[in-house]
CHARMM internal coordinates of N, CA and C (Angstrom, degrees):
IC EDIT
DIST 1 N 1 CA 1.4475
DIST 1 CA 1 C 1.5307
ANGL 1 N 1 CA 1 C 109.84
DIST 1 C 2 N 1.3093
ANGL 1 CA 1 C 2 N 117.05
DIHE 1 N 1 CA 1 C 2 N 131.34
DIST 2 N 2 CA 1.4622
ANGL 1 C 2 N 2 CA 121.48
DIHE 1 CA 1 C 2 N 2 CA -179.55
DIST 2 CA 2 C 1.5231
ANGL 2 N 2 CA 2 C 110.56
DIHE 1 C 2 N 2 CA 2 C -81.56
DIST 2 C 3 N 1.3530
ANGL 2 CA 2 C 3 N 116.38
DIHE 2 N 2 CA 2 C 3 N 148.94
DIST 3 N 3 CA 1.4679
ANGL 2 C 3 N 3 CA 118.18
DIHE 2 CA 2 C 3 N 3 CA 177.35
DIST 3 CA 3 C 1.5236
ANGL 3 N 3 CA 3 C 110.63
DIHE 2 C 3 N 3 CA 3 C -63.68
DIST 3 C 4 N 1.2986
ANGL 3 CA 3 C 4 N 115.07
DIHE 3 N 3 CA 3 C 4 N 147.77
DIST 4 N 4 CA 1.4625
ANGL 3 C 4 N 4 CA 120.85
DIHE 3 CA 3 C 4 N 4 CA -178.10
DIST 4 CA 4 C 1.5275
ANGL 4 N 4 CA 4 C 109.80
DIHE 3 C 4 N 4 CA 4 C -69.43
DIST 4 C 5 N 1.3130
ANGL 4 CA 4 C 5 N 116.97
DIHE 4 N 4 CA 4 C 5 N 128.92
DIST 5 N 5 CA 1.4580
ANGL 4 C 5 N 5 CA 122.18
DIHE 4 CA 4 C 5 N 5 CA 179.24
DIST 5 CA 5 C 1.5204
ANGL 5 N 5 CA 5 C 109.69
DIHE 4 C 5 N 5 CA 5 C -83.52
DIST 5 C 6 N 1.3362
ANGL 5 CA 5 C 6 N 116.30
DIHE 5 N 5 CA 5 C 6 N 134.04
DIST 6 N 6 CA 1.4626
ANGL 5 C 6 N 6 CA 119.67
DIHE 5 CA 5 C 6 N 6 CA 176.53
DIST 6 CA 6 C 1.5162
ANGL 6 N 6 CA 6 C 108.22
DIHE 5 C 6 N 6 CA 6 C -80.05
DIST 6 C 7 N 1.3143
ANGL 6 CA 6 C 7 N 115.30
DIHE 6 N 6 CA 6 C 7 N 143.27
DIST 7 N 7 CA 1.4560
ANGL 6 C 7 N 7 CA 119.82
DIHE 6 CA 6 C 7 N 7 CA -177.73
DIST 7 CA 7 C 1.5124
ANGL 7 N 7 CA 7 C 110.26
DIHE 6 C 7 N 7 CA 7 C -96.85
DIST 7 C 8 N 1.3072
ANGL 7 CA 7 C 8 N 115.78
DIHE 7 N 7 CA 7 C 8 N 158.35
DIST 8 N 8 CA 1.4528
ANGL 7 C 8 N 8 CA 121.62
DIHE 7 CA 7 C 8 N 8 CA 178.27
DIST 8 CA 8 C 1.5170
ANGL 8 N 8 CA 8 C 111.01
DIHE 7 C 8 N 8 CA 8 C 110.25
DIST 8 C 9 N 1.2911
ANGL 8 CA 8 C 9 N 113.38
DIHE 8 N 8 CA 8 C 9 N 172.97
DIST 9 N 9 CA 1.4508
ANGL 8 C 9 N 9 CA 121.52
DIHE 8 CA 8 C 9 N 9 CA -178.81
DIST 9 CA 9 C 1.5331
ANGL 9 N 9 CA 9 C 109.35
DIHE 8 C 9 N 9 CA 9 C -70.29
DIST 9 C 10 N 1.3470
ANGL 9 CA 9 C 10 N 118.04
DIHE 9 N 9 CA 9 C 10 N 124.05
DIST 10 N 10 CA 1.4665
ANGL 9 C 10 N 10 CA 119.27
DIHE 9 CA 9 C 10 N 10 CA -177.76
DIST 10 CA 10 C 1.5346
ANGL 10 N 10 CA 10 C 113.08
DIHE 9 C 10 N 10 CA 10 C -64.37
DIST 10 C 11 N 1.3116
ANGL 10 CA 10 C 11 N 117.62
DIHE 10 N 10 CA 10 C 11 N -31.52
DIST 11 N 11 CA 1.4674
ANGL 10 C 11 N 11 CA 120.39
DIHE 10 CA 10 C 11 N 11 CA 178.53
DIST 11 CA 11 C 1.5230
ANGL 11 N 11 CA 11 C 109.86
DIHE 10 C 11 N 11 CA 11 C -67.75
DIST 11 C 12 N 1.3218
ANGL 11 CA 11 C 12 N 116.88
DIHE 11 N 11 CA 11 C 12 N -43.36
DIST 12 N 12 CA 1.4675
ANGL 11 C 12 N 12 CA 120.72
DIHE 11 CA 11 C 12 N 12 CA 177.69
DIST 12 CA 12 C 1.5250
ANGL 12 N 12 CA 12 C 110.48
DIHE 11 C 12 N 12 CA 12 C -63.44
DIST 12 C 13 N 1.3347
ANGL 12 CA 12 C 13 N 117.04
DIHE 12 N 12 CA 12 C 13 N -41.71
DIST 13 N 13 CA 1.4746
ANGL 12 C 13 N 13 CA 120.61
DIHE 12 CA 12 C 13 N 13 CA 178.05
DIST 13 CA 13 C 1.5207
ANGL 13 N 13 CA 13 C 110.65
DIHE 12 C 13 N 13 CA 13 C -61.57
DIST 13 C 14 N 1.3288
ANGL 13 CA 13 C 14 N 116.33
DIHE 13 N 13 CA 13 C 14 N -41.90
DIST 14 N 14 CA 1.4647
ANGL 13 C 14 N 14 CA 120.55
DIHE 13 CA 13 C 14 N 14 CA -179.50
DIST 14 CA 14 C 1.5251
ANGL 14 N 14 CA 14 C 110.52
DIHE 13 C 14 N 14 CA 14 C -60.14
DIST 14 C 15 N 1.3384
ANGL 14 CA 14 C 15 N 116.59
DIHE 14 N 14 CA 14 C 15 N -51.18
DIST 15 N 15 CA 1.4636
ANGL 14 C 15 N 15 CA 119.54
DIHE 14 CA 14 C 15 N 15 CA -177.01
DIST 15 CA 15 C 1.5245
ANGL 15 N 15 CA 15 C 112.20
DIHE 14 C 15 N 15 CA 15 C -69.31
DIST 15 C 16 N 1.3081
ANGL 15 CA 15 C 16 N 118.10
DIHE 15 N 15 CA 15 C 16 N -35.92
DIST 16 N 16 CA 1.4653
ANGL 15 C 16 N 16 CA 118.70
DIHE 15 CA 15 C 16 N 16 CA 178.18
DIST 16 CA 16 C 1.5249
ANGL 16 N 16 CA 16 C 110.66
DIHE 15 C 16 N 16 CA 16 C -67.67
DIST 16 C 17 N 1.3212
ANGL 16 CA 16 C 17 N 117.61
DIHE 16 N 16 CA 16 C 17 N -36.02
DIST 17 N 17 CA 1.4635
ANGL 16 C 17 N 17 CA 120.89
DIHE 16 CA 16 C 17 N 17 CA 175.54
DIST 17 CA 17 C 1.5258
ANGL 17 N 17 CA 17 C 110.51
DIHE 16 C 17 N 17 CA 17 C -67.46
DIST 17 C 18 N 1.3323
ANGL 17 CA 17 C 18 N 117.04
DIHE 17 N 17 CA 17 C 18 N -40.77
DIST 18 N 18 CA 1.4659
ANGL 17 C 18 N 18 CA 120.43
DIHE 17 CA 17 C 18 N 18 CA 178.75
DIST 18 CA 18 C 1.5232
ANGL 18 N 18 CA 18 C 111.02
DIHE 17 C 18 N 18 CA 18 C -62.34
DIST 18 C 19 N 1.3218
ANGL 18 CA 18 C 19 N 117.42
DIHE 18 N 18 CA 18 C 19 N -43.15
DIST 19 N 19 CA 1.4672
ANGL 18 C 19 N 19 CA 121.21
DIHE 18 CA 18 C 19 N 19 CA 178.76
DIST 19 CA 19 C 1.5246
ANGL 19 N 19 CA 19 C 109.89
DIHE 18 C 19 N 19 CA 19 C -64.04
DIST 19 C 20 N 1.3196
ANGL 19 CA 19 C 20 N 117.23
DIHE 19 N 19 CA 19 C 20 N -41.42
DIST 20 N 20 CA 1.4680
ANGL 19 C 20 N 20 CA 120.56
DIHE 19 CA 19 C 20 N 20 CA 178.99
DIST 20 CA 20 C 1.5246
ANGL 20 N 20 CA 20 C 110.83
DIHE 19 C 20 N 20 CA 20 C -62.16
DIST 20 C 21 N 1.3243
ANGL 20 CA 20 C 21 N 117.65
DIHE 20 N 20 CA 20 C 21 N -39.97
DIST 21 N 21 CA 1.4640
ANGL 20 C 21 N 21 CA 120.79
DIHE 20 CA 20 C 21 N 21 CA 178.65
DIST 21 CA 21 C 1.5281
ANGL 21 N 21 CA 21 C 111.14
DIHE 20 C 21 N 21 CA 21 C -68.83
DIST 21 C 22 N 1.3302
ANGL 21 CA 21 C 22 N 117.36
DIHE 21 N 21 CA 21 C 22 N -38.19
DIST 22 N 22 CA 1.4693
ANGL 21 C 22 N 22 CA 120.11
DIHE 21 CA 21 C 22 N 22 CA 179.05
DIST 22 CA 22 C 1.5189
ANGL 22 N 22 CA 22 C 111.79
DIHE 21 C 22 N 22 CA 22 C -65.15
DIST 22 C 23 N 1.3141
ANGL 22 CA 22 C 23 N 117.48
DIHE 22 N 22 CA 22 C 23 N -28.32
DIST 23 N 23 CA 1.4696
ANGL 22 C 23 N 23 CA 120.28
DIHE 22 CA 22 C 23 N 23 CA 177.67
DIST 23 CA 23 C 1.5261
ANGL 23 N 23 CA 23 C 111.41
DIHE 22 C 23 N 23 CA 23 C -70.74
DIST 23 C 24 N 1.3264
ANGL 23 CA 23 C 24 N 117.16
DIHE 23 N 23 CA 23 C 24 N -21.98
DIST 24 N 24 CA 1.4644
ANGL 23 C 24 N 24 CA 121.30
DIHE 23 CA 23 C 24 N 24 CA 179.46
DIST 24 CA 24 C 1.5289
ANGL 24 N 24 CA 24 C 112.39
DIHE 23 C 24 N 24 CA 24 C -82.37
DIST 24 C 25 N 1.3239
ANGL 24 CA 24 C 25 N 116.84
DIHE 24 N 24 CA 24 C 25 N -14.53
DIST 25 N 25 CA 1.4667
ANGL 24 C 25 N 25 CA 121.52
DIHE 24 CA 24 C 25 N 25 CA -175.49
DIST 25 CA 25 C 1.5198
ANGL 25 N 25 CA 25 C 110.38
DIHE 24 C 25 N 25 CA 25 C -69.66
DIST 25 C 26 N 1.3274
ANGL 25 CA 25 C 26 N 115.55
DIHE 25 N 25 CA 25 C 26 N 139.57
DIST 26 N 26 CA 1.4638
ANGL 25 C 26 N 26 CA 121.43
DIHE 25 CA 25 C 26 N 26 CA 175.17
DIST 26 CA 26 C 1.5295
ANGL 26 N 26 CA 26 C 107.34
DIHE 25 C 26 N 26 CA 26 C -92.36
DIST 26 C 27 N 1.3238
ANGL 26 CA 26 C 27 N 117.06
DIHE 26 N 26 CA 26 C 27 N 98.95
DIST 27 N 27 CA 1.4535
ANGL 26 C 27 N 27 CA 121.96
DIHE 26 CA 26 C 27 N 27 CA -175.82
DIST 27 CA 27 C 1.5240
ANGL 27 N 27 CA 27 C 110.36
DIHE 26 C 27 N 27 CA 27 C -81.72
DIST 27 C 28 N 1.3450
ANGL 27 CA 27 C 28 N 117.76
DIHE 27 N 27 CA 27 C 28 N 145.42
DIST 28 N 28 CA 1.4678
ANGL 27 C 28 N 28 CA 119.76
DIHE 27 CA 27 C 28 N 28 CA 177.60
DIST 28 CA 28 C 1.5233
ANGL 28 N 28 CA 28 C 110.49
DIHE 27 C 28 N 28 CA 28 C -72.23
DIST 28 C 29 N 1.3289
ANGL 28 CA 28 C 29 N 114.32
DIHE 28 N 28 CA 28 C 29 N 157.89
DIST 29 N 29 CA 1.4627
ANGL 28 C 29 N 29 CA 118.09
DIHE 28 CA 28 C 29 N 29 CA 176.41
DIST 29 CA 29 C 1.5266
ANGL 29 N 29 CA 29 C 108.64
DIHE 28 C 29 N 29 CA 29 C -72.53
DIST 29 C 30 N 1.3161
ANGL 29 CA 29 C 30 N 116.13
DIHE 29 N 29 CA 29 C 30 N 168.54
DIST 30 N 30 CA 1.4618
ANGL 29 C 30 N 30 CA 121.34
DIHE 29 CA 29 C 30 N 30 CA -179.52
DIST 30 CA 30 C 1.5228
ANGL 30 N 30 CA 30 C 110.48
DIHE 29 C 30 N 30 CA 30 C -60.29
DIST 30 C 31 N 1.3420
ANGL 30 CA 30 C 31 N 117.06
DIHE 30 N 30 CA 30 C 31 N -42.26
DIST 31 N 31 CA 1.4653
ANGL 30 C 31 N 31 CA 119.83
DIHE 30 CA 30 C 31 N 31 CA -178.72
DIST 31 CA 31 C 1.5318
ANGL 31 N 31 CA 31 C 111.20
DIHE 30 C 31 N 31 CA 31 C -69.05
DIST 31 C 32 N 1.3341
ANGL 31 CA 31 C 32 N 117.55
DIHE 31 N 31 CA 31 C 32 N -37.73
DIST 32 N 32 CA 1.4651
ANGL 31 C 32 N 32 CA 119.98
DIHE 31 CA 31 C 32 N 32 CA 177.03
DIST 32 CA 32 C 1.5279
ANGL 32 N 32 CA 32 C 110.82
DIHE 31 C 32 N 32 CA 32 C -64.22
DIST 32 C 33 N 1.3106
ANGL 32 CA 32 C 33 N 116.63
DIHE 32 N 32 CA 32 C 33 N -43.11
DIST 33 N 33 CA 1.4607
ANGL 32 C 33 N 33 CA 120.51
DIHE 32 CA 32 C 33 N 33 CA -179.92
DIST 33 CA 33 C 1.5224
ANGL 33 N 33 CA 33 C 110.57
DIHE 32 C 33 N 33 CA 33 C -64.21
DIST 33 C 34 N 1.3332
ANGL 33 CA 33 C 34 N 117.60
DIHE 33 N 33 CA 33 C 34 N -41.70
DIST 34 N 34 CA 1.4623
ANGL 33 C 34 N 34 CA 121.44
DIHE 33 CA 33 C 34 N 34 CA 179.74
DIST 34 CA 34 C 1.5279
ANGL 34 N 34 CA 34 C 110.40
DIHE 33 C 34 N 34 CA 34 C -65.79
DIST 34 C 35 N 1.3270
ANGL 34 CA 34 C 35 N 117.21
DIHE 34 N 34 CA 34 C 35 N -40.94
DIST 35 N 35 CA 1.4620
ANGL 34 C 35 N 35 CA 121.08
DIHE 34 CA 34 C 35 N 35 CA 179.70
DIST 35 CA 35 C 1.5319
ANGL 35 N 35 CA 35 C 110.50
DIHE 34 C 35 N 35 CA 35 C -63.31
DIST 35 C 36 N 1.3055
ANGL 35 CA 35 C 36 N 117.29
DIHE 35 N 35 CA 35 C 36 N -44.57
DIST 36 N 36 CA 1.4639
ANGL 35 C 36 N 36 CA 120.77
DIHE 35 CA 35 C 36 N 36 CA 179.92
DIST 36 CA 36 C 1.5297
ANGL 36 N 36 CA 36 C 110.92
DIHE 35 C 36 N 36 CA 36 C -67.96
DIST 36 C 37 N 1.3247
ANGL 36 CA 36 C 37 N 117.14
DIHE 36 N 36 CA 36 C 37 N -33.97
DIST 37 N 37 CA 1.4584
ANGL 36 C 37 N 37 CA 120.82
DIHE 36 CA 36 C 37 N 37 CA 176.39
DIST 37 CA 37 C 1.5199
ANGL 37 N 37 CA 37 C 110.42
DIHE 36 C 37 N 37 CA 37 C -64.28
DIST 37 C 38 N 1.3210
ANGL 37 CA 37 C 38 N 117.10
DIHE 37 N 37 CA 37 C 38 N -42.23
DIST 38 N 38 CA 1.4637
ANGL 37 C 38 N 38 CA 120.82
DIHE 37 CA 37 C 38 N 38 CA 178.42
DIST 38 CA 38 C 1.5267
ANGL 38 N 38 CA 38 C 111.12
DIHE 37 C 38 N 38 CA 38 C -62.85
DIST 38 C 39 N 1.3219
ANGL 38 CA 38 C 39 N 116.95
DIHE 38 N 38 CA 38 C 39 N -40.50
DIST 39 N 39 CA 1.4635
ANGL 38 C 39 N 39 CA 120.50
DIHE 38 CA 38 C 39 N 39 CA 178.56
DIST 39 CA 39 C 1.5240
ANGL 39 N 39 CA 39 C 110.20
DIHE 38 C 39 N 39 CA 39 C -61.61
DIST 39 C 40 N 1.3197
ANGL 39 CA 39 C 40 N 116.93
DIHE 39 N 39 CA 39 C 40 N -44.37
DIST 40 N 40 CA 1.4639
ANGL 39 C 40 N 40 CA 121.04
DIHE 39 CA 39 C 40 N 40 CA -179.90
DIST 40 CA 40 C 1.5257
ANGL 40 N 40 CA 40 C 110.41
DIHE 39 C 40 N 40 CA 40 C -63.32
DIST 40 C 41 N 1.3244
ANGL 40 CA 40 C 41 N 117.81
DIHE 40 N 40 CA 40 C 41 N -42.51
DIST 41 N 41 CA 1.4657
ANGL 40 C 41 N 41 CA 121.18
DIHE 40 CA 40 C 41 N 41 CA 179.92
DIST 41 CA 41 C 1.5238
ANGL 41 N 41 CA 41 C 110.56
DIHE 40 C 41 N 41 CA 41 C -63.44
DIST 41 C 42 N 1.3312
ANGL 41 CA 41 C 42 N 117.31
DIHE 41 N 41 CA 41 C 42 N -45.54
DIST 42 N 42 CA 1.4685
ANGL 41 C 42 N 42 CA 120.82
DIHE 41 CA 41 C 42 N 42 CA -179.00
DIST 42 CA 42 C 1.5288
ANGL 42 N 42 CA 42 C 110.54
DIHE 41 C 42 N 42 CA 42 C -62.51
DIST 42 C 43 N 1.3302
ANGL 42 CA 42 C 43 N 117.75
DIHE 42 N 42 CA 42 C 43 N -47.78
DIST 43 N 43 CA 1.4598
ANGL 42 C 43 N 43 CA 119.53
DIHE 42 CA 42 C 43 N 43 CA 179.75
DIST 43 CA 43 C 1.5251
ANGL 43 N 43 CA 43 C 111.70
DIHE 42 C 43 N 43 CA 43 C -65.16
DIST 43 C 44 N 1.3176
ANGL 43 CA 43 C 44 N 118.02
DIHE 43 N 43 CA 43 C 44 N -34.09
DIST 44 N 44 CA 1.4626
ANGL 43 C 44 N 44 CA 120.79
DIHE 43 CA 43 C 44 N 44 CA 176.96
DIST 44 CA 44 C 1.5208
ANGL 44 N 44 CA 44 C 110.66
DIHE 43 C 44 N 44 CA 44 C -64.78
DIST 44 C 45 N 1.3306
ANGL 44 CA 44 C 45 N 116.87
DIHE 44 N 44 CA 44 C 45 N -42.34
DIST 45 N 45 CA 1.4651
ANGL 44 C 45 N 45 CA 120.34
DIHE 44 CA 44 C 45 N 45 CA 177.92
DIST 45 CA 45 C 1.5264
ANGL 45 N 45 CA 45 C 111.35
DIHE 44 C 45 N 45 CA 45 C -65.14
DIST 45 C 46 N 1.3265
ANGL 45 CA 45 C 46 N 116.86
DIHE 45 N 45 CA 45 C 46 N -43.19
DIST 46 N 46 CA 1.4694
ANGL 45 C 46 N 46 CA 120.28
DIHE 45 CA 45 C 46 N 46 CA 178.28
DIST 46 CA 46 C 1.5260
ANGL 46 N 46 CA 46 C 110.29
DIHE 45 C 46 N 46 CA 46 C -60.93
DIST 46 C 47 N 1.3151
ANGL 46 CA 46 C 47 N 117.09
DIHE 46 N 46 CA 46 C 47 N -44.61
DIST 47 N 47 CA 1.4591
ANGL 46 C 47 N 47 CA 121.23
DIHE 46 CA 46 C 47 N 47 CA -179.79
DIST 47 CA 47 C 1.5287
ANGL 47 N 47 CA 47 C 111.03
DIHE 46 C 47 N 47 CA 47 C -65.58
DIST 47 C 48 N 1.3314
ANGL 47 CA 47 C 48 N 117.40
DIHE 47 N 47 CA 47 C 48 N -38.30
DIST 48 N 48 CA 1.4623
ANGL 47 C 48 N 48 CA 121.10
DIHE 47 CA 47 C 48 N 48 CA 178.33
DIST 48 CA 48 C 1.5259
ANGL 48 N 48 CA 48 C 110.47
DIHE 47 C 48 N 48 CA 48 C -64.15
DIST 48 C 49 N 1.3274
ANGL 48 CA 48 C 49 N 117.39
DIHE 48 N 48 CA 48 C 49 N -42.81
DIST 49 N 49 CA 1.4658
ANGL 48 C 49 N 49 CA 120.78
DIHE 48 CA 48 C 49 N 49 CA 178.19
DIST 49 CA 49 C 1.5269
ANGL 49 N 49 CA 49 C 109.83
DIHE 48 C 49 N 49 CA 49 C -64.30
DIST 49 C 50 N 1.3219
ANGL 49 CA 49 C 50 N 116.98
DIHE 49 N 49 CA 49 C 50 N -42.41
DIST 50 N 50 CA 1.4640
ANGL 49 C 50 N 50 CA 120.96
DIHE 49 CA 49 C 50 N 50 CA 178.69
DIST 50 CA 50 C 1.5280
ANGL 50 N 50 CA 50 C 110.85
DIHE 49 C 50 N 50 CA 50 C -60.40
DIST 50 C 51 N 1.3277
ANGL 50 CA 50 C 51 N 117.05
DIHE 50 N 50 CA 50 C 51 N -48.60
DIST 51 N 51 CA 1.4644
ANGL 50 C 51 N 51 CA 120.09
DIHE 50 CA 50 C 51 N 51 CA 179.77
DIST 51 CA 51 C 1.5220
ANGL 51 N 51 CA 51 C 111.56
DIHE 50 C 51 N 51 CA 51 C -64.09
DIST 51 C 52 N 1.3290
ANGL 51 CA 51 C 52 N 116.94
DIHE 51 N 51 CA 51 C 52 N -37.99
DIST 52 N 52 CA 1.4599
ANGL 51 C 52 N 52 CA 120.07
DIHE 51 CA 51 C 52 N 52 CA 176.75
DIST 52 CA 52 C 1.5158
ANGL 52 N 52 CA 52 C 111.54
DIHE 51 C 52 N 52 CA 52 C -62.57
DIST 52 C 53 N 1.3324
ANGL 52 CA 52 C 53 N 117.08
DIHE 52 N 52 CA 52 C 53 N -41.26
DIST 53 N 53 CA 1.4635
ANGL 52 C 53 N 53 CA 121.06
DIHE 52 CA 52 C 53 N 53 CA 178.99
DIST 53 CA 53 C 1.5277
ANGL 53 N 53 CA 53 C 110.94
DIHE 52 C 53 N 53 CA 53 C -65.97
DIST 53 C 54 N 1.3191
ANGL 53 CA 53 C 54 N 117.28
DIHE 53 N 53 CA 53 C 54 N -43.52
DIST 54 N 54 CA 1.4650
ANGL 53 C 54 N 54 CA 120.66
DIHE 53 CA 53 C 54 N 54 CA 178.08
DIST 54 CA 54 C 1.5201
ANGL 54 N 54 CA 54 C 109.91
DIHE 53 C 54 N 54 CA 54 C -62.14
DIST 54 C 55 N 1.3086
ANGL 54 CA 54 C 55 N 117.64
DIHE 54 N 54 CA 54 C 55 N -44.07
DIST 55 N 55 CA 1.4615
ANGL 54 C 55 N 55 CA 121.78
DIHE 54 CA 54 C 55 N 55 CA 178.78
DIST 55 CA 55 C 1.5225
ANGL 55 N 55 CA 55 C 110.66
DIHE 54 C 55 N 55 CA 55 C -60.82
DIST 55 C 56 N 1.3180
ANGL 55 CA 55 C 56 N 116.80
DIHE 55 N 55 CA 55 C 56 N -45.19
DIST 56 N 56 CA 1.4659
ANGL 55 C 56 N 56 CA 121.41
DIHE 55 CA 55 C 56 N 56 CA 179.72
DIST 56 CA 56 C 1.5302
ANGL 56 N 56 CA 56 C 110.68
DIHE 55 C 56 N 56 CA 56 C -61.56
DIST 56 C 57 N 1.3329
ANGL 56 CA 56 C 57 N 116.42
DIHE 56 N 56 CA 56 C 57 N -47.07
DIST 57 N 57 CA 1.4663
ANGL 56 C 57 N 57 CA 120.16
DIHE 56 CA 56 C 57 N 57 CA -178.95
DIST 57 CA 57 C 1.5251
ANGL 57 N 57 CA 57 C 111.86
DIHE 56 C 57 N 57 CA 57 C -64.77
DIST 57 C 58 N 1.3105
ANGL 57 CA 57 C 58 N 117.36
DIHE 57 N 57 CA 57 C 58 N -43.46
DIST 58 N 58 CA 1.4625
ANGL 57 C 58 N 58 CA 119.74
DIHE 57 CA 57 C 58 N 58 CA 179.53
DIST 58 CA 58 C 1.5249
ANGL 58 N 58 CA 58 C 111.47
DIHE 57 C 58 N 58 CA 58 C -67.20
DIST 58 C 59 N 1.3115
ANGL 58 CA 58 C 59 N 117.55
DIHE 58 N 58 CA 58 C 59 N -37.19
DIST 59 N 59 CA 1.4666
ANGL 58 C 59 N 59 CA 120.57
DIHE 58 CA 58 C 59 N 59 CA 177.56
DIST 59 CA 59 C 1.5178
ANGL 59 N 59 CA 59 C 110.48
DIHE 58 C 59 N 59 CA 59 C -62.27
DIST 59 C 60 N 1.3315
ANGL 59 CA 59 C 60 N 116.66
DIHE 59 N 59 CA 59 C 60 N -45.51
DIST 60 N 60 CA 1.4642
ANGL 59 C 60 N 60 CA 120.01
DIHE 59 CA 59 C 60 N 60 CA 179.35
DIST 60 CA 60 C 1.5237
ANGL 60 N 60 CA 60 C 111.52
DIHE 59 C 60 N 60 CA 60 C -67.25
DIST 60 C 61 N 1.3157
ANGL 60 CA 60 C 61 N 117.49
DIHE 60 N 60 CA 60 C 61 N -37.00
DIST 61 N 61 CA 1.4567
ANGL 60 C 61 N 61 CA 121.32
DIHE 60 CA 60 C 61 N 61 CA 178.42
DIST 61 CA 61 C 1.5243
ANGL 61 N 61 CA 61 C 110.61
DIHE 60 C 61 N 61 CA 61 C -64.48
DIST 61 C 62 N 1.3067
ANGL 61 CA 61 C 62 N 117.19
DIHE 61 N 61 CA 61 C 62 N -42.53
DIST 62 N 62 CA 1.4644
ANGL 61 C 62 N 62 CA 120.69
DIHE 61 CA 61 C 62 N 62 CA 178.57
DIST 62 CA 62 C 1.5214
ANGL 62 N 62 CA 62 C 110.37
DIHE 61 C 62 N 62 CA 62 C -66.37
DIST 62 C 63 N 1.3177
ANGL 62 CA 62 C 63 N 118.07
DIHE 62 N 62 CA 62 C 63 N -37.96
DIST 63 N 63 CA 1.4664
ANGL 62 C 63 N 63 CA 121.45
DIHE 62 CA 62 C 63 N 63 CA 178.89
DIST 63 CA 63 C 1.5276
ANGL 63 N 63 CA 63 C 111.39
DIHE 62 C 63 N 63 CA 63 C -63.52
DIST 63 C 64 N 1.3222
ANGL 63 CA 63 C 64 N 117.23
DIHE 63 N 63 CA 63 C 64 N -31.80
DIST 64 N 64 CA 1.4630
ANGL 63 C 64 N 64 CA 120.34
DIHE 63 CA 63 C 64 N 64 CA 178.38
DIST 64 CA 64 C 1.5210
ANGL 64 N 64 CA 64 C 111.63
DIHE 63 C 64 N 64 CA 64 C -65.45
DIST 64 C 65 N 1.3221
ANGL 64 CA 64 C 65 N 117.01
DIHE 64 N 64 CA 64 C 65 N -34.23
DIST 65 N 65 CA 1.4591
ANGL 64 C 65 N 65 CA 120.75
DIHE 64 CA 64 C 65 N 65 CA -176.89
DIST 65 CA 65 C 1.5217
ANGL 65 N 65 CA 65 C 113.20
DIHE 64 C 65 N 65 CA 65 C -89.78
DIST 65 C 66 N 1.3001
ANGL 65 CA 65 C 66 N 118.13
DIHE 65 N 65 CA 65 C 66 N -10.87
DIST 66 N 66 CA 1.4765
ANGL 65 C 66 N 66 CA 120.10
DIHE 65 CA 65 C 66 N 66 CA -179.71
DIST 66 CA 66 C 1.4820
ANGL 66 N 66 CA 66 C 112.70
DIHE 65 C 66 N 66 CA 66 C -98.12
END
COOR INIT
IC SEED 1 N 1 CA 1 C
IC BUILD
């Protein structure tokens, strides 16, 4: 026996299923989202400064040996 085929436009079914799943999502509040965004920005800046410092130190170290 073959599986039962669903009727209707497959694109419409896809988007209606996607919308139904998005309604089940537990979204963060505005303040939670802003707080997490700030954390990401701060850690990104710290990491950028760290990588810049490592790059600067390694560049100068290589220049000493060349």
